[in-house]
A tleap script that builds the chain and sets N, CA, C and O, in Angstrom:
source leaprc.protein.ff14SB
mol = sequence {
  NMET ILE ASN ASP TYR ARG ASP SER VAL GLY
  LYS THR GLY LYS TRP LEU SER TYR SER SER
  THR SER GLU ASP ARG PHE GLY VAL SER HIE
  LYS GLU VAL SER LEU LEU SER HIE TYR PRO
  ASP GLU GLU GLU VAL LEU LEU LYS ALA GLY
  ALA SER PHE ARG ILE ASP LYS VAL GLU LYS
  ASP GLU LYS ASP ASP LYS TYR LEU ILE TYR
  LEU THR ILE CILE
}
set mol.1.N position { -5.789 -1.636 -14.113 }
set mol.1.CA position { -5.073 -2.497 -12.819 }
set mol.1.C position { -5.745 -2.128 -11.766 }
set mol.1.O position { -5.447 -2.859 -10.822 }
set mol.2.N position { -6.682 -1.159 -11.424 }
set mol.2.CA position { -7.357 -1.120 -10.408 }
set mol.2.C position { -8.421 -2.018 -10.243 }
set mol.2.O position { -8.740 -2.339 -9.098 }
set mol.3.N position { -9.207 -2.615 -11.513 }
set mol.3.CA position { -9.867 -3.568 -11.460 }
set mol.3.C position { -9.413 -4.735 -10.835 }
set mol.3.O position { -10.198 -5.381 -10.141 }
set mol.4.N position { -8.097 -5.143 -11.005 }
set mol.4.CA position { -7.365 -6.411 -10.691 }
set mol.4.C position { -7.653 -6.599 -9.025 }
set mol.4.O position { -8.036 -7.564 -8.363 }
set mol.5.N position { -7.270 -5.159 -8.662 }
set mol.5.CA position { -7.448 -5.233 -7.120 }
set mol.5.C position { -8.857 -5.313 -6.640 }
set mol.5.O position { -9.038 -5.900 -5.574 }
set mol.6.N position { -9.893 -4.804 -7.275 }
set mol.6.CA position { -11.298 -4.739 -6.850 }
set mol.6.C position { -11.660 -6.354 -6.747 }
set mol.6.O position { -12.097 -6.970 -5.776 }
set mol.7.N position { -11.343 -6.816 -8.033 }
set mol.7.CA position { -11.712 -8.567 -8.192 }
set mol.7.C position { -11.028 -9.411 -7.224 }
set mol.7.O position { -11.430 -10.571 -7.134 }
set mol.8.N position { -10.039 -9.022 -6.464 }
set mol.8.CA position { -9.162 -9.740 -5.686 }
set mol.8.C position { -9.464 -9.229 -4.139 }
set mol.8.O position { -8.491 -9.141 -3.391 }
set mol.9.N position { -10.559 -8.945 -3.716 }
set mol.9.CA position { -10.765 -8.312 -2.427 }
set mol.9.C position { -10.796 -9.797 -1.797 }
set mol.9.O position { -11.270 -10.730 -2.446 }
set mol.10.N position { -10.262 -9.974 -0.486 }
set mol.10.CA position { -10.552 -10.961 0.298 }
set mol.10.C position { -9.266 -11.806 -0.034 }
set mol.10.O position { -8.803 -12.474 0.892 }
set mol.11.N position { -8.654 -11.846 -1.237 }
set mol.11.CA position { -7.479 -12.823 -1.643 }
set mol.11.C position { -6.364 -12.254 -1.217 }
set mol.11.O position { -6.240 -11.038 -1.071 }
set mol.12.N position { -5.474 -13.108 -0.987 }
set mol.12.CA position { -4.031 -12.884 -0.616 }
set mol.12.C position { -2.960 -12.759 -1.777 }
set mol.12.O position { -3.151 -13.419 -2.799 }
set mol.13.N position { -1.771 -11.893 -1.667 }
set mol.13.CA position { -0.914 -12.064 -2.886 }
set mol.13.C position { 0.391 -11.696 -1.914 }
set mol.13.O position { 0.355 -11.771 -0.686 }
set mol.14.N position { 1.606 -11.263 -2.736 }
set mol.14.CA position { 2.845 -11.248 -2.345 }
set mol.14.C position { 3.539 -10.174 -3.301 }
set mol.14.O position { 3.138 -10.171 -4.465 }
set mol.15.N position { 4.441 -9.348 -2.979 }
set mol.15.CA position { 5.142 -8.563 -3.531 }
set mol.15.C position { 6.437 -9.012 -3.795 }
set mol.15.O position { 7.099 -9.149 -2.766 }
set mol.16.N position { 7.060 -9.307 -4.909 }
set mol.16.CA position { 8.137 -9.784 -5.506 }
set mol.16.C position { 9.454 -8.850 -5.294 }
set mol.16.O position { 10.642 -9.172 -5.246 }
set mol.17.N position { 9.028 -7.993 -5.219 }
set mol.17.CA position { 10.254 -6.693 -5.139 }
set mol.17.C position { 9.475 -5.526 -4.061 }
set mol.17.O position { 8.309 -5.605 -3.676 }
set mol.18.N position { 10.300 -4.623 -3.765 }
set mol.18.CA position { 10.074 -3.796 -2.607 }
set mol.18.C position { 9.181 -3.014 -3.141 }
set mol.18.O position { 9.249 -2.715 -4.333 }
set mol.19.N position { 8.113 -2.523 -2.255 }
set mol.19.CA position { 7.044 -1.627 -2.515 }
set mol.19.C position { 6.855 -0.806 -1.492 }
set mol.19.O position { 7.253 -1.142 -0.377 }
set mol.20.N position { 6.180 0.479 -1.710 }
set mol.20.CA position { 6.193 1.626 -0.871 }
set mol.20.C position { 4.622 1.756 -0.435 }
set mol.20.O position { 3.769 1.137 -1.071 }
set mol.21.N position { 4.297 2.532 0.602 }
set mol.21.CA position { 3.232 2.989 0.768 }
set mol.21.C position { 3.219 4.109 1.867 }
set mol.21.O position { 4.319 4.428 2.317 }
set mol.22.N position { 2.098 4.748 2.353 }
set mol.22.CA position { 2.294 5.878 3.234 }
set mol.22.C position { 2.269 5.162 4.813 }
set mol.22.O position { 1.695 4.100 5.055 }
set mol.23.N position { 2.950 5.907 5.730 }
set mol.23.CA position { 2.962 5.396 7.255 }
set mol.23.C position { 1.681 5.132 7.802 }
set mol.23.O position { 1.238 4.092 8.290 }
set mol.24.N position { 1.083 6.405 7.618 }
set mol.24.CA position { -0.446 6.716 8.126 }
set mol.24.C position { -1.394 5.703 7.449 }
set mol.24.O position { -2.547 6.051 7.702 }
set mol.25.N position { -1.374 4.784 6.824 }
set mol.25.CA position { -1.957 3.928 6.392 }
set mol.25.C position { -1.900 2.354 6.764 }
set mol.25.O position { -2.780 1.502 6.890 }
set mol.26.N position { -0.412 2.326 6.890 }
set mol.26.CA position { 0.073 0.908 7.588 }
set mol.26.C position { 0.732 1.131 8.817 }
set mol.26.O position { 1.365 2.134 9.145 }
set mol.27.N position { 0.514 0.046 9.502 }
set mol.27.CA position { 1.234 -0.207 10.987 }
set mol.27.C position { 2.013 -1.581 10.676 }
set mol.27.O position { 1.536 -2.657 11.038 }
set mol.28.N position { 3.136 -1.497 10.043 }
set mol.28.CA position { 3.671 -2.484 9.678 }
set mol.28.C position { 5.423 -2.379 9.773 }
set mol.28.O position { 6.036 -1.318 9.659 }
set mol.29.N position { 5.975 -3.546 9.976 }
set mol.29.CA position { 7.586 -3.625 9.804 }
set mol.29.C position { 8.215 -2.781 8.397 }
set mol.29.O position { 8.114 -3.352 7.311 }
set mol.30.N position { 8.696 -1.762 8.451 }
set mol.30.CA position { 9.323 -0.877 7.470 }
set mol.30.C position { 10.388 -0.244 7.531 }
set mol.30.O position { 10.941 -0.145 8.626 }
set mol.31.N position { 10.967 0.362 6.355 }
set mol.31.CA position { 11.972 1.463 6.502 }
set mol.31.C position { 11.288 2.793 6.150 }
set mol.31.O position { 10.595 2.773 5.133 }
set mol.32.N position { 11.371 3.888 6.800 }
set mol.32.CA position { 11.098 5.268 6.722 }
set mol.32.C position { 11.820 5.504 5.599 }
set mol.32.O position { 13.003 5.171 5.524 }
set mol.33.N position { 11.091 6.176 4.498 }
set mol.33.CA position { 11.964 6.757 3.320 }
set mol.33.C position { 11.532 8.417 3.028 }
set mol.33.O position { 12.006 9.116 2.132 }
set mol.34.N position { 10.496 8.834 4.045 }
set mol.34.CA position { 10.124 10.278 3.688 }
set mol.34.C position { 11.054 11.311 3.716 }
set mol.34.O position { 10.712 12.368 3.186 }
set mol.35.N position { 12.229 11.227 4.254 }
set mol.35.CA position { 13.171 12.272 3.936 }
set mol.35.C position { 13.665 12.396 2.793 }
set mol.35.O position { 13.991 13.506 2.371 }
set mol.36.N position { 13.828 11.174 2.010 }
set mol.36.CA position { 14.430 11.147 0.702 }
set mol.36.C position { 13.300 11.240 -0.334 }
set mol.36.O position { 13.648 11.277 -1.515 }
set mol.37.N position { 11.948 11.284 -0.032 }
set mol.37.CA position { 10.771 11.181 -0.773 }
set mol.37.C position { 10.792 12.691 -1.548 }
set mol.37.O position { 11.368 13.656 -1.045 }
set mol.38.N position { 10.073 12.752 -2.853 }
set mol.38.CA position { 9.791 14.096 -3.531 }
set mol.38.C position { 8.599 14.293 -2.626 }
set mol.38.O position { 8.348 15.475 -2.389 }
set mol.39.N position { 7.937 13.541 -2.159 }
set mol.39.CA position { 6.465 13.963 -1.375 }
set mol.39.C position { 6.548 13.416 0.183 }
set mol.39.O position { 5.923 12.447 0.614 }
set mol.40.N position { 7.544 14.331 1.002 }
set mol.40.CA position { 7.811 13.961 2.420 }
set mol.40.C position { 6.365 14.271 3.344 }
set mol.40.O position { 6.473 14.123 4.561 }
set mol.41.N position { 5.293 14.610 2.899 }
set mol.41.CA position { 4.171 14.601 3.597 }
set mol.41.C position { 3.379 13.566 3.491 }
set mol.41.O position { 2.472 13.297 4.278 }
set mol.42.N position { 3.719 12.878 2.415 }
set mol.42.CA position { 2.836 11.443 2.670 }
set mol.42.C position { 3.474 10.436 3.464 }
set mol.42.O position { 2.941 9.339 3.627 }
set mol.43.N position { 4.582 10.735 3.970 }
set mol.43.CA position { 5.172 9.872 5.241 }
set mol.43.C position { 5.412 8.286 4.712 }
set mol.43.O position { 5.107 7.305 5.390 }
set mol.44.N position { 6.043 8.225 3.314 }
set mol.44.CA position { 6.331 7.508 2.719 }
set mol.44.C position { 7.186 6.320 3.324 }
set mol.44.O position { 8.227 6.714 3.850 }
set mol.45.N position { 6.928 4.630 3.373 }
set mol.45.CA position { 7.756 3.742 3.861 }
set mol.45.C position { 7.957 2.850 2.727 }
set mol.45.O position { 7.246 2.802 1.723 }
set mol.46.N position { 8.956 2.171 2.971 }
set mol.46.CA position { 9.593 0.989 2.212 }
set mol.46.C position { 9.127 -0.487 2.814 }
set mol.46.O position { 9.502 -0.826 3.936 }
set mol.47.N position { 8.302 -1.327 2.016 }
set mol.47.CA position { 8.027 -2.626 2.614 }
set mol.47.C position { 8.993 -3.572 1.977 }
set mol.47.O position { 9.352 -3.256 0.843 }
set mol.48.N position { 9.466 -4.633 2.466 }
set mol.48.CA position { 10.314 -5.494 2.181 }
set mol.48.C position { 9.940 -6.413 1.038 }
set mol.48.O position { 8.799 -6.874 1.006 }
set mol.49.N position { 10.876 -6.730 0.039 }
set mol.49.CA position { 10.654 -7.857 -0.929 }
set mol.49.C position { 9.987 -8.951 -0.546 }
set mol.49.O position { 10.393 -9.337 0.550 }
set mol.50.N position { 9.113 -9.626 -1.002 }
set mol.50.CA position { 8.523 -11.130 -0.395 }
set mol.50.C position { 7.380 -10.644 0.566 }
set mol.50.O position { 6.809 -11.601 1.088 }
set mol.51.N position { 6.923 -9.499 0.918 }
set mol.51.CA position { 5.887 -9.212 1.808 }
set mol.51.C position { 4.646 -9.884 1.380 }
set mol.51.O position { 4.321 -9.762 0.199 }
set mol.52.N position { 3.868 -10.614 2.222 }
set mol.52.CA position { 2.436 -11.348 1.727 }
set mol.52.C position { 1.389 -10.228 2.321 }
set mol.52.O position { 1.568 -9.542 3.327 }
set mol.53.N position { 0.482 -10.220 1.625 }
set mol.53.CA position { -0.682 -9.275 1.820 }
set mol.53.C position { -1.892 -9.819 1.712 }
set mol.53.O position { -1.930 -10.907 1.136 }
set mol.54.N position { -3.092 -9.281 2.182 }
set mol.54.CA position { -4.288 -9.549 1.670 }
set mol.54.C position { -5.354 -8.284 1.445 }
set mol.54.O position { -5.552 -7.566 2.425 }
set mol.55.N position { -5.727 -8.119 0.775 }
set mol.55.CA position { -6.532 -7.199 0.028 }
set mol.55.C position { -7.946 -7.079 0.693 }
set mol.55.O position { -8.848 -7.834 0.330 }
set mol.56.N position { -8.148 -6.119 1.682 }
set mol.56.CA position { -9.395 -5.640 2.153 }
set mol.56.C position { -10.369 -5.133 1.724 }
set mol.56.O position { -11.548 -5.452 1.875 }
set mol.57.N position { -9.841 -4.184 1.076 }
set mol.57.CA position { -11.030 -3.155 0.634 }
set mol.57.C position { -10.414 -2.237 -0.303 }
set mol.57.O position { -9.236 -1.895 -0.198 }
set mol.58.N position { -11.447 -1.700 -1.517 }
set mol.58.CA position { -10.688 -0.786 -2.388 }
set mol.58.C position { -11.832 0.437 -2.481 }
set mol.58.O position { -13.027 0.145 -2.467 }
set mol.59.N position { -11.442 1.636 -2.565 }
set mol.59.CA position { -12.390 2.633 -2.483 }
set mol.59.C position { -11.706 3.855 -3.204 }
set mol.59.O position { -10.505 4.119 -3.149 }
set mol.60.N position { -12.792 4.645 -3.973 }
set mol.60.CA position { -12.367 5.932 -4.458 }
set mol.60.C position { -12.456 7.070 -3.582 }
set mol.60.O position { -13.433 7.259 -2.858 }
set mol.61.N position { -11.327 7.932 -3.640 }
set mol.61.CA position { -11.429 9.217 -2.791 }
set mol.61.C position { -11.661 10.266 -3.797 }
set mol.61.O position { -10.796 10.706 -4.554 }
set mol.62.N position { -12.954 10.652 -3.746 }
set mol.62.CA position { -13.367 11.555 -4.502 }
set mol.62.C position { -12.996 12.722 -4.620 }
set mol.62.O position { -13.065 13.442 -5.616 }
set mol.63.N position { -12.430 13.033 -3.205 }
set mol.63.CA position { -11.914 14.627 -3.405 }
set mol.63.C position { -10.687 14.655 -3.819 }
set mol.63.O position { -10.335 15.744 -4.272 }
set mol.64.N position { -9.634 13.518 -3.815 }
set mol.64.CA position { -8.123 13.593 -4.483 }
set mol.64.C position { -8.388 12.890 -5.798 }
set mol.64.O position { -7.480 12.835 -6.628 }
set mol.65.N position { -9.507 12.378 -6.030 }
set mol.65.CA position { -9.547 11.468 -7.222 }
set mol.65.C position { -8.669 10.369 -7.464 }
set mol.65.O position { -8.259 10.053 -8.581 }
set mol.66.N position { -8.301 9.611 -6.050 }
set mol.66.CA position { -7.374 8.510 -6.281 }
set mol.66.C position { -8.094 7.344 -5.374 }
set mol.66.O position { -8.965 7.504 -4.519 }
set mol.67.N position { -7.581 6.331 -5.739 }
set mol.67.CA position { -7.982 4.945 -5.102 }
set mol.67.C position { -7.282 4.695 -3.889 }
set mol.67.O position { -6.081 4.899 -3.706 }
set mol.68.N position { -8.174 4.203 -2.999 }
set mol.68.CA position { -7.244 3.633 -1.788 }
set mol.68.C position { -7.283 2.261 -1.657 }
set mol.68.O position { -8.398 1.832 -1.362 }
set mol.69.N position { -6.441 1.472 -1.779 }
set mol.69.CA position { -6.233 0.047 -1.555 }
set mol.69.C position { -5.803 -0.373 -0.013 }
set mol.69.O position { -4.643 -0.283 0.389 }
set mol.70.N position { -6.847 -0.818 0.746 }
set mol.70.CA position { -6.474 -1.320 2.100 }
set mol.70.C position { -6.069 -2.722 1.737 }
set mol.70.O position { -6.529 -3.503 0.904 }
set mol.71.N position { -4.839 -2.847 2.803 }
set mol.71.CA position { -4.148 -4.154 2.673 }
set mol.71.C position { -4.029 -4.490 4.317 }
set mol.71.O position { -3.976 -3.615 5.181 }
set mol.72.N position { -4.003 -5.700 4.531 }
set mol.72.CA position { -3.186 -6.359 5.777 }
set mol.72.C position { -2.199 -7.181 5.421 }
set mol.72.O position { -2.428 -8.151 4.699 }
set mol.73.N position { -1.016 -6.905 5.867 }
set mol.73.CA position { 0.283 -7.904 5.779 }
set mol.73.C position { 0.403 -8.672 6.609 }
set mol.73.O position { 0.336 -8.416 7.811 }
set mol.74.N position { 0.601 -9.755 6.116 }
set mol.74.CA position { 0.173 -11.307 6.617 }
set mol.74.C position { 1.559 -11.943 6.635 }
set mol.74.O position { 1.692 -13.123 6.961 }
savepdb mol mol.pdb
quit
């Protein structure tokens, strides 16, 4: 799946269902759900279904062994 994002840098897409991300990584219209989350420190927010985005960059955070996918909501 991560390879799909890597191969799509610069392209646009659309989430057909609700999606979530961390508030500290996005500055978009959203609903805060961090108070309901199992991981409140992530400052999770919910993005509405049908949100269009552009994939800007994909990088691996070696410290946490996680991938960060940078998107712009359009």
